[in-house]
KOLKE-958926 format. One line per 3 residues: number of its first residue (from 1); their letters; for each residue x, y, z of N, C-alpha, C. Coordinates in Angstrom, 2 decimals. Layout:
BEGIN
NUM) a) X Y Z X Y Z X Y Z | ...
This chain:
BEGIN
1) mla) -14.02 -22.97 -15.01 -12.85 -23.51 -14.31 -13.17 -23.59 -12.83 | -12.93 -24.75 -12.21 -13.27 -24.97 -10.82 -12.05 -25.36 -10.02 | -12.06 -24.99 -8.76 -11.06 -25.45 -7.80 -11.83 -25.86 -6.55
4) tns) -11.46 -26.97 -5.96 -12.22 -27.46 -4.82 -11.30 -27.86 -3.68 | -11.83 -27.78 -2.46 -11.23 -28.43 -1.32 -12.39 -28.90 -0.45 | -12.12 -29.32 0.76 -13.17 -29.92 1.57 -14.23 -28.92 2.00
7) nyt) -13.93 -27.63 1.90 -14.84 -26.63 2.43 -15.57 -25.80 1.38 | -14.97 -25.63 0.21 -15.60 -24.75 -0.76 -15.19 -25.10 -2.18 | -16.05 -24.70 -3.11 -15.79 -24.85 -4.54 -15.68 -23.46 -5.14
10) iaw) -14.63 -23.22 -5.90 -14.38 -21.90 -6.49 -14.58 -21.98 -7.99 | -15.33 -21.03 -8.52 -15.52 -20.92 -9.97 -15.13 -19.51 -10.40 | -14.58 -19.42 -11.60 -14.16 -18.13 -12.15 -15.15 -17.77 -13.25
13) ekl) -16.17 -17.02 -12.88 -17.26 -16.69 -13.78 -17.39 -15.18 -13.93 | -17.85 -14.76 -15.11 -18.04 -13.34 -15.36 -19.17 -12.81 -14.49 | -18.97 -11.62 -13.96 -20.00 -10.99 -13.16 -21.22 -10.71 -14.02
16) pdd) -22.41 -11.12 -13.60 -23.61 -10.84 -14.39 -23.81 -9.34 -14.56 | -24.34 -8.96 -15.71 -24.54 -7.54 -15.99 -25.47 -6.88 -15.00 | -26.41 -7.63 -14.43 -27.38 -7.05 -13.51 -26.94 -7.14 -12.05
19) fvl) -25.71 -7.61 -11.82 -25.22 -7.70 -10.44 -24.96 -6.29 -9.92 | -25.52 -5.97 -8.77 -25.38 -4.64 -8.19 -24.10 -4.60 -7.35 | -23.14 -3.83 -7.80 -21.88 -3.68 -7.09 -22.03 -2.69 -5.94
22) pdd) -21.30 -2.88 -4.86 -21.33 -1.89 -3.77 -20.90 -0.53 -4.28 | -21.53 0.51 -3.76 -21.21 1.87 -4.18 -20.77 2.67 -2.95 | -19.89 2.05 -2.16 -19.44 2.70 -0.94 -18.41 3.77 -1.26
25) pvd) -18.45 4.91 -0.53 -17.39 5.91 -0.72 -16.09 5.40 -0.13 | -14.98 6.01 -0.57 -13.70 5.61 0.00 -13.67 6.02 1.46 | -12.93 5.27 2.28 -12.92 5.50 3.72 -12.13 6.74 4.12
28) nin) -11.21 7.16 3.28 -10.29 8.21 3.67 -9.89 9.02 2.44 | -9.80 10.33 2.59 -9.47 11.20 1.46 -8.10 10.89 0.87 | -7.22 10.28 1.67 -5.87 10.00 1.21 -5.79 8.79 0.29
31) qpa) -6.78 7.91 0.33 -6.69 6.66 -0.41 -6.54 6.84 -1.92 | -7.35 7.69 -2.58 -7.16 7.86 -4.03 -5.78 8.40 -4.39 | -5.27 9.33 -3.58 -3.95 9.91 -3.86 -2.84 8.86 -3.71
34) laa) -2.93 8.04 -2.68 -1.93 6.98 -2.46 -1.93 6.01 -3.63 | -3.11 5.64 -4.09 -3.22 4.69 -5.20 -2.69 5.29 -6.50 | -3.08 6.54 -6.78 -2.64 7.18 -8.02 -1.12 7.33 -8.07
37) alt) -0.52 7.60 -6.93 0.94 7.77 -6.88 1.67 6.47 -7.22 | 1.13 5.35 -6.78 1.74 4.05 -7.08 1.72 3.77 -8.59 | 0.59 4.05 -9.21 0.46 3.77 -10.65 1.30 4.73 -11.48
40) esl) 1.32 6.01 -11.10 2.02 7.02 -11.91 3.50 6.70 -12.07 | 4.15 6.36 -10.97 5.60 6.12 -11.06 5.91 4.86 -11.85 | 5.05 3.85 -11.76 5.24 2.65 -12.59 5.15 3.00 -14.07
43) qla) 4.15 3.78 -14.41 3.93 4.13 -15.82 5.07 4.98 -16.36 | 5.50 5.98 -15.62 6.56 6.87 -16.09 7.90 6.16 -16.20 | 8.09 5.11 -15.40 9.34 4.35 -15.45 9.31 3.24 -16.49
46) gql) 8.21 3.13 -17.24 8.09 2.07 -18.22 7.91 0.70 -17.61 | 7.36 0.67 -16.40 7.17 -0.58 -15.67 5.70 -1.02 -15.67 | 4.90 -0.44 -16.54 3.48 -0.77 -16.59 3.12 -1.22 -18.00
49) pdn) 3.10 -2.54 -18.25 2.79 -3.04 -19.59 1.40 -2.58 -20.05 | 1.21 -2.54 -21.36 -0.06 -2.07 -21.93 -1.24 -2.93 -21.49 | -1.00 -4.21 -21.26 -2.10 -5.10 -20.89 -2.17 -5.35 -19.38
52) alt) -1.45 -4.54 -18.60 -1.54 -4.64 -17.15 -2.70 -3.78 -16.66 | -3.12 -4.02 -15.42 -4.24 -3.30 -14.83 -3.86 -2.95 -13.40 | -4.09 -1.67 -13.02 -3.83 -1.25 -11.64 -5.11 -0.62 -11.08
55) ptn) -6.07 -1.44 -10.73 -7.37 -0.92 -10.29 -7.33 -0.37 -8.87 | -8.22 0.58 -8.63 -8.38 1.21 -7.33 -9.84 1.11 -6.90 | -10.08 0.50 -5.73 -11.45 0.31 -5.25 -12.35 -0.26 -6.34
58) ygi) -11.91 -1.34 -6.91 -12.53 -1.93 -8.10 -12.73 -3.42 -7.83 | -13.92 -3.92 -8.20 -14.30 -5.26 -7.83 -13.49 -6.37 -8.49 | -12.92 -7.24 -7.68 -12.26 -8.47 -8.13 -13.11 -9.63 -7.64
61) cat) -13.48 -10.51 -8.57 -14.57 -11.45 -8.31 -14.13 -12.91 -8.31 | -14.89 -13.71 -7.56 -14.82 -15.17 -7.61 -16.17 -15.68 -7.15 | -16.52 -16.88 -7.60 -17.76 -17.51 -7.17 -17.40 -18.65 -6.23
64) ing) -17.86 -18.55 -4.98 -17.52 -19.50 -3.94 -18.77 -20.26 -3.53 | -18.74 -21.57 -3.75 -19.91 -22.40 -3.44 -21.18 -21.83 -4.06 | -21.05 -21.38 -5.30 -22.19 -20.88 -6.05 -22.59 -19.45 -5.74
67) kit) -21.87 -18.77 -4.84 -22.21 -17.39 -4.48 -21.11 -16.45 -4.96 | -21.53 -15.40 -5.63 -20.57 -14.42 -6.15 -19.99 -13.61 -4.99 | -18.67 -13.51 -4.98 -17.96 -12.71 -3.97 -17.16 -11.64 -4.68
70) vka) -17.28 -10.41 -4.20 -16.55 -9.29 -4.79 -15.81 -8.56 -3.68 | -14.52 -8.39 -3.87 -13.72 -7.56 -2.99 -13.07 -6.46 -3.82 | -12.95 -5.28 -3.22 -12.39 -4.13 -3.95 -11.19 -3.59 -3.19
73) pdw) -10.00 -4.14 -3.42 -8.81 -3.63 -2.73 -8.54 -2.18 -3.08 | -7.87 -1.49 -2.18 -7.57 -0.07 -2.42 -6.64 0.13 -3.61 | -5.79 -0.86 -3.88 -4.93 -0.83 -5.08 -4.50 -2.25 -5.36
76) ayi) -4.37 -2.55 -6.63 -3.90 -3.89 -7.02 -3.08 -3.79 -8.30 | -2.19 -4.75 -8.47 -1.42 -4.85 -9.71 -1.74 -6.19 -10.36 | -2.37 -6.12 -11.53 -2.69 -7.30 -12.32 -1.77 -7.27 -13.54
79) pqi) -0.84 -8.21 -13.67 0.19 -8.11 -14.71 -0.33 -8.25 -16.13 | -1.44 -8.96 -16.31 -1.92 -9.15 -17.67 -3.42 -9.48 -17.67 | -4.17 -8.74 -18.48 -5.53 -9.12 -18.76 -5.55 -9.69 -20.18
82) tvd) -6.42 -10.66 -20.41 -6.43 -11.37 -21.70 -7.70 -11.09 -22.49 | -8.48 -10.11 -22.06 -9.69 -9.73 -22.77 -9.61 -8.25 -23.11 | -10.51 -7.80 -23.95 -10.58 -6.38 -24.26 -10.94 -5.59 -23.01
85) rte) -10.39 -4.40 -22.88 -10.63 -3.60 -21.67 -12.10 -3.25 -21.48 | -12.85 -3.24 -22.55 -14.29 -2.96 -22.40 -15.00 -4.05 -21.61 | -14.38 -5.24 -21.52 -15.00 -6.34 -20.78 -14.70 -6.29 -19.29
88) vvr) -13.82 -5.39 -18.86 -13.49 -5.31 -17.44 -13.75 -3.90 -16.90 | -14.77 -3.27 -17.44 -15.11 -1.92 -17.00 -15.69 -1.94 -15.58 | -16.55 -2.91 -15.29 -17.23 -2.97 -13.99 -16.49 -3.81 -12.97
91) syt) -15.84 -4.86 -13.42 -15.21 -5.80 -12.49 -14.20 -6.65 -13.25 | -13.49 -7.47 -12.49 -12.47 -8.33 -13.08 -12.54 -9.70 -12.42 | -12.55 -10.75 -13.25 -12.53 -12.12 -12.75 -11.20 -12.77 -13.14
94) prl) -10.33 -13.02 -12.15 -9.05 -13.68 -12.46 -9.27 -15.04 -13.11 | -8.27 -15.49 -13.84 -8.25 -16.76 -14.57 -9.18 -16.73 -15.77 | -10.37 -16.16 -15.63 -11.28 -16.05 -16.76 -10.87 -14.90 -17.68
97) qge) -10.50 -13.76 -17.11 -10.21 -12.55 -17.89 -8.74 -12.14 -17.85 | -7.93 -12.91 -17.17 -6.51 -12.59 -17.09 -5.89 -13.26 -15.89 | -4.76 -12.73 -15.47 -3.97 -13.37 -14.42 -4.44 -12.97 -13.02
100) ipt) -4.01 -13.78 -12.06 -4.23 -13.46 -10.65 -3.45 -12.19 -10.33 | -3.98 -11.29 -9.52 -3.19 -10.11 -9.12 -1.87 -10.53 -8.49 | -0.82 -9.81 -8.82 0.49 -10.04 -8.22 0.55 -9.45 -6.81
103) lvl) -0.13 -8.33 -6.64 -0.09 -7.60 -5.37 -1.43 -6.92 -5.15 | -1.96 -7.04 -3.94 -3.11 -6.23 -3.53 -2.71 -5.45 -2.29 | -3.20 -4.23 -2.20 -2.90 -3.36 -1.07 -4.19 -2.84 -0.46
106) efl) -4.21 -2.82 0.85 -5.29 -2.19 1.59 -4.69 -1.09 2.45 | -5.36 0.09 2.45 -4.91 1.23 3.24 -5.82 1.34 4.46 | -5.24 1.27 5.64 -6.03 1.37 6.86 -6.62 2.76 7.00
109) sdt) -7.79 2.82 7.61 -8.46 4.09 7.85 -9.18 4.02 9.18 | -9.90 5.08 9.50 -10.64 5.10 10.76 -11.79 4.10 10.76 | -12.23 3.71 9.57 -13.32 2.75 9.46 -12.75 1.34 9.44
112) egg) -13.25 0.48 10.31 -12.78 -0.90 10.34 -13.21 -1.61 9.07 | -12.24 -2.03 8.28 -12.57 -2.65 7.01 -12.29 -4.13 6.94 | -11.86 -4.72 8.02 -11.64 -6.15 8.04 -10.45 -6.62 7.23
115) eys) -9.40 -5.77 7.14 -8.23 -6.15 6.34 -7.56 -7.42 6.83 | -7.75 -7.73 8.11 -7.12 -8.92 8.69 -8.11 -10.09 8.85 | -9.31 -9.91 8.32 -10.35 -10.91 8.58 -10.09 -12.23 7.85
118) mkp) -10.07 -13.31 8.63 -9.93 -14.66 8.08 -11.27 -15.40 8.07 | -12.35 -14.65 8.15 -13.68 -15.25 8.16 -13.91 -16.07 6.89 | -14.15 -17.39 7.00 -14.31 -18.23 5.81 -15.74 -18.32 5.29
121) syp) -16.73 -18.03 6.15 -18.12 -18.14 5.71 -18.50 -16.93 4.86 | -19.57 -17.10 4.10 -19.97 -16.05 3.16 -20.57 -14.86 3.90 | -20.21 -13.62 3.53 -19.10 -13.28 2.63 -17.76 -13.37 3.36
124) pgk) -16.76 -13.95 2.73 -15.49 -14.17 3.42 -14.76 -12.87 3.71 | -13.86 -12.92 4.69 -13.04 -11.77 5.02 -12.00 -11.51 3.95 | -11.45 -10.32 3.95 -10.48 -9.93 2.92 -9.22 -10.80 2.97
127) fff) -8.67 -10.98 4.16 -7.44 -11.76 4.29 -7.66 -13.17 3.76 | -8.78 -13.77 4.14 -9.12 -15.12 3.68 -9.30 -15.15 2.16 | -9.99 -14.15 1.62 -10.26 -14.10 0.17 -8.97 -14.00 -0.62
130) yeq) -8.07 -13.12 -0.22 -6.82 -12.94 -0.96 -5.89 -14.15 -0.81 | -5.89 -14.75 0.39 -4.98 -15.87 0.64 -5.52 -17.18 0.09 | -6.75 -17.53 0.44 -7.27 -18.86 0.15 -8.03 -18.96 -1.17
133) ilq) -8.68 -17.89 -1.59 -9.48 -17.94 -2.81 -8.67 -17.47 -4.01 | -8.23 -16.22 -3.99 -7.44 -15.71 -5.13 -6.02 -16.23 -5.10 | -5.49 -16.48 -3.93 -4.09 -16.88 -3.75 -3.14 -15.85 -4.38
136) vpn) -3.35 -14.61 -3.96 -2.51 -13.50 -4.40 -1.13 -13.66 -3.76 | -0.05 -13.61 -4.54 1.29 -13.85 -3.97 1.70 -12.85 -2.89 | 1.26 -11.60 -3.03 1.69 -10.55 -2.11 0.49 -9.71 -1.65
139) ygi) 0.34 -9.58 -0.35 -0.75 -8.79 0.22 -0.16 -7.79 1.19 | -0.38 -6.50 0.93 0.16 -5.46 1.78 -0.94 -4.71 2.52 | -0.68 -4.39 3.77 -1.58 -3.58 4.58 -0.78 -2.37 5.06
142) fdp) -1.24 -1.18 4.69 -0.48 0.05 4.92 -1.30 1.01 5.78 | -0.67 1.54 6.81 -1.28 2.55 7.66 -0.67 3.91 7.31 | -1.40 4.76 6.59 -0.84 6.06 6.17 -0.52 6.98 7.34
145) esg) -1.16 6.78 8.48 -0.91 7.66 9.62 0.41 7.34 10.29 | 0.68 6.07 10.50 1.93 5.68 11.18 3.07 5.39 10.22 | 2.74 5.17 8.94 3.76 4.81 7.97 4.18 3.36 8.05
148) ile) 3.41 2.53 8.73 3.75 1.11 8.87 3.17 0.32 7.70 | 4.03 -0.44 7.04 3.63 -1.33 5.95 3.90 -2.77 6.36 | 2.88 -3.59 6.31 3.03 -5.02 6.51 2.87 -5.71 5.17
151) lyr) 3.78 -6.61 4.85 3.66 -7.36 3.60 3.59 -8.84 3.92 | 2.54 -9.48 3.42 2.35 -10.91 3.59 2.61 -11.59 2.25 | 3.38 -12.65 2.29 3.72 -13.37 1.06 3.25 -14.81 1.18
154) lgd) 2.66 -15.30 0.08 2.13 -16.65 0.04 3.28 -17.65 -0.01 | 3.34 -18.54 0.99 4.40 -19.52 1.05 4.03 -20.82 0.37 | 4.92 -21.79 0.46 4.69 -23.09 -0.16 3.47 -23.80 0.43
157) skk) 3.14 -23.47 1.67 1.99 -24.07 2.33 0.68 -23.41 1.93 | 0.76 -22.42 0.99 -0.40 -21.66 0.56 -1.02 -20.87 1.72 | -0.16 -20.46 2.63 -0.55 -19.59 3.73 0.33 -18.34 3.70
160) yrl) -0.26 -17.21 4.09 0.52 -15.99 4.14 1.49 -16.01 5.32 | 2.68 -15.51 5.07 3.63 -15.29 6.15 4.03 -13.81 6.11 | 4.20 -13.24 7.27 4.59 -11.84 7.37 6.07 -11.70 7.02
163) eea) 6.36 -10.92 5.99 7.73 -10.74 5.52 8.49 -9.74 6.40 | 9.80 -9.90 6.41 10.67 -8.96 7.12 11.26 -7.99 6.11 | 11.18 -6.71 6.42 11.69 -5.69 5.51 13.21 -5.72 5.45
166) ses) 13.78 -5.19 4.37 15.22 -5.07 4.24 15.74 -4.00 5.19 | 17.07 -3.83 5.21 17.66 -2.81 6.07 17.16 -1.42 5.72 | 16.80 -1.22 4.46 16.27 0.07 4.02 14.76 0.15 4.18
169) rrf) 14.19 -0.84 4.88 12.75 -0.88 5.19 11.90 -1.01 3.93 | 12.38 -1.82 3.01 11.64 -2.08 1.78 11.41 -3.58 1.63 | 10.43 -3.90 0.80 10.08 -5.29 0.54 10.29 -5.61 -0.94
172) wip) 10.97 -6.69 -1.23 11.21 -7.10 -2.60 9.98 -7.84 -3.12 | 9.46 -7.38 -4.27 8.34 -8.04 -4.93 8.93 -8.75 -6.16 | 9.26 -10.03 -6.07 10.00 -10.68 -7.15 9.26 -10.71 -8.47
175) emq) 7.94 -10.82 -8.44 7.16 -10.88 -9.68 7.25 -9.56 -10.46 | 7.52 -8.47 -9.77 7.61 -7.16 -10.42 9.06 -6.69 -10.55 | 9.99 -7.40 -9.90 11.40 -7.01 -9.90 11.57 -5.59 -9.38
178) lfl) 10.82 -5.27 -8.33 10.86 -3.95 -7.72 10.74 -4.09 -6.21 | 11.26 -3.08 -5.51 11.05 -2.97 -4.08 9.86 -2.06 -3.82 | 9.08 -2.39 -2.80 7.99 -1.54 -2.33 8.34 -1.09 -0.92
181) gvw) 8.25 0.21 -0.67 8.58 0.70 0.65 7.86 1.99 0.97 | 8.17 2.54 2.13 7.52 3.74 2.63 8.44 4.93 2.48 | 7.89 6.04 2.04 8.63 7.30 1.83 7.83 8.41 2.48
184) qgn) 8.51 9.36 3.07 7.82 10.48 3.72 8.15 11.77 3.00 | 7.11 12.53 2.66 7.33 13.79 1.97 6.04 14.38 1.46 | 6.17 15.28 0.48 5.03 16.03 -0.02 4.63 15.62 -1.42
187) ren) 3.34 15.58 -1.65 2.77 15.38 -2.98 1.33 15.87 -2.93 | 0.96 16.65 -3.93 -0.42 17.12 -4.05 -0.93 17.75 -2.75 | -0.10 18.61 -2.14 -0.46 19.33 -0.92 -0.71 18.41 0.27
190) rhg) -0.20 17.20 0.21 -0.31 16.29 1.35 1.09 15.94 1.82 | 1.37 16.25 3.09 2.64 15.83 3.67 2.37 14.60 4.53 | 3.10 13.55 4.29 2.89 12.34 5.06 3.64 11.17 4.47
193) ywl) 3.17 9.98 4.79 3.79 8.74 4.33 3.14 8.28 3.03 | 3.98 7.81 2.13 3.52 7.31 0.83 4.17 5.95 0.58 | 3.51 5.14 -0.22 4.13 3.92 -0.71 4.81 4.23 -2.04
196) rww) 6.07 3.75 -2.17 6.82 4.05 -3.38 7.60 2.82 -3.84 | 8.08 2.92 -5.10 8.83 1.84 -5.73 10.30 2.21 -5.86 | 11.15 1.20 -5.70 12.59 1.33 -5.98 13.00 0.16 -6.87
199) deq) 13.93 0.40 -7.79 14.38 -0.70 -8.63 15.44 -1.51 -7.90 | 15.96 -2.53 -8.57 16.88 -3.46 -7.92 18.17 -2.78 -7.48 | 18.54 -1.69 -8.15 19.75 -0.95 -7.79 19.49 0.09 -6.70
202) gnl) 18.26 0.18 -6.25 17.92 1.13 -5.19 17.53 2.50 -5.69 | 17.29 2.64 -6.99 16.87 3.92 -7.54 15.36 4.10 -7.36 | 14.97 5.26 -6.85 13.57 5.57 -6.64 12.87 5.84 -7.97
205) llw) 11.71 5.23 -8.18 10.91 5.51 -9.37 10.17 6.82 -9.13 | 10.44 7.81 -9.97 9.99 9.17 -9.71 8.58 9.43 -10.22 | 7.93 10.39 -9.57 6.66 10.91 -10.04 6.90 11.97 -11.11
208) gae) 5.85 12.35 -11.80 5.99 13.32 -12.88 6.57 14.64 -12.42 | 6.08 15.17 -11.31 6.58 16.46 -10.82 8.06 16.38 -10.47 | 8.49 15.23 -9.96 9.91 15.06 -9.62 10.76 14.99 -10.87
211) lva) 10.25 14.35 -11.91 11.00 14.30 -13.17 11.15 15.69 -13.78 | 10.09 16.49 -13.68 10.15 17.87 -14.19 11.19 18.67 -13.40 | 11.15 18.54 -12.08 12.11 19.26 -11.24 13.54 18.80 -11.52
214) qer) 13.72 17.50 -11.73 15.04 16.95 -12.04 15.56 17.53 -13.35 | 14.70 17.61 -14.36 15.10 18.14 -15.66 15.41 19.63 -15.55 | 14.65 20.36 -14.72 14.91 21.79 -14.54 16.27 22.01 -13.88
217) qra) 16.59 21.20 -12.90 17.89 21.30 -12.23 19.03 21.00 -13.21 | 18.83 20.01 -14.06 19.84 19.66 -15.05 20.06 20.82 -16.03 | 18.95 21.45 -16.43 19.05 22.59 -17.35 19.75 23.77 -16.68
220) drl) 19.45 23.99 -15.40 20.08 25.11 -14.68 21.59 24.87 -14.54 | 21.99 23.64 -14.27 23.42 23.33 -14.14 24.14 23.54 -15.47 | 23.49 23.11 -16.56 24.09 23.28 -17.88 24.23 24.76 -18.22
223) aaq) 23.19 25.53 -17.89 23.26 26.97 -18.16 24.38 27.63 -17.38 | 24.56 27.21 -16.13 25.63 27.78 -15.31 27.00 27.42 -15.87 | 27.16 26.21 -16.37 28.43 25.79 -16.96 28.73 26.59 -18.23
226) lra) 27.69 26.84 -19.03 27.89 27.63 -20.25 28.29 29.06 -19.93 | 27.63 29.65 -18.93 27.96 31.03 -18.54 29.38 31.11 -18.02 | 29.79 30.08 -17.27 31.16 30.06 -16.74 32.19 29.99 -17.87
229) agi) 31.76 29.42 -19.00 32.65 29.31 -20.16 32.51 30.52 -21.08 | 31.71 31.52 -20.65 31.55 32.73 -21.44 30.52 32.61 -22.53 | 29.66 31.64 -22.44 28.63 31.43 -23.45 27.27 31.69 -22.81
232) epl) 26.50 32.57 -23.41 25.17 32.86 -22.89 24.19 31.84 -23.49 | 23.55 31.03 -22.64 22.62 30.02 -23.15 21.37 30.65 -23.77 | 20.82 29.98 -24.74 19.58 30.44 -25.35 18.43 30.25 -24.39
235) e) 17.51 31.18 -24.37 16.32 31.06 -23.53 15.36 30.04 -24.12
């Protein structure tokens, strides 16, 4: 499958088995935790279909003017893959192996990663790759230190525009029917800013530990009500 314009030809081809993928370490210790938290709450809320993919630092590929290009966003949401999961162990090629990612996220760190790069020549910059090559509908850039989230949405002109957050400082992702926003608190011994999901009614999608705590509080309230009624609850 090919797509062309005056400057480049795009092909959606499977990554060759002998292609050497970059083996760079993550830029920041917080990146894996931020990514895992996003996936966990989706899964626990039943918002992660069986054939969806939420890769972390994982190669997403396209062939541009005959040259293979691989970018590995810090987190991405791919709504549907159409091949067996064994075929996407090393990398993923949109259109060939499933759908275009609905959302890609990059987490800023001390290392300059070119999240804003519009460089069109090979190898292209991340911003250019997500906007012009993959045409990802939503691209987010998050600074875990300041808690600032920028969300760019692909407009009718096929150019990203910077979205304005709601009054609650969240961004609506229509393809997922969820809000994405910033939350401050504790998880896994890290206090700071996190990216989190809210449903259309404004309910926060909870992590596993929060669900356990919520259930414990519910059980404690029920036990107190039983004792007030003169009934000793079973242990």
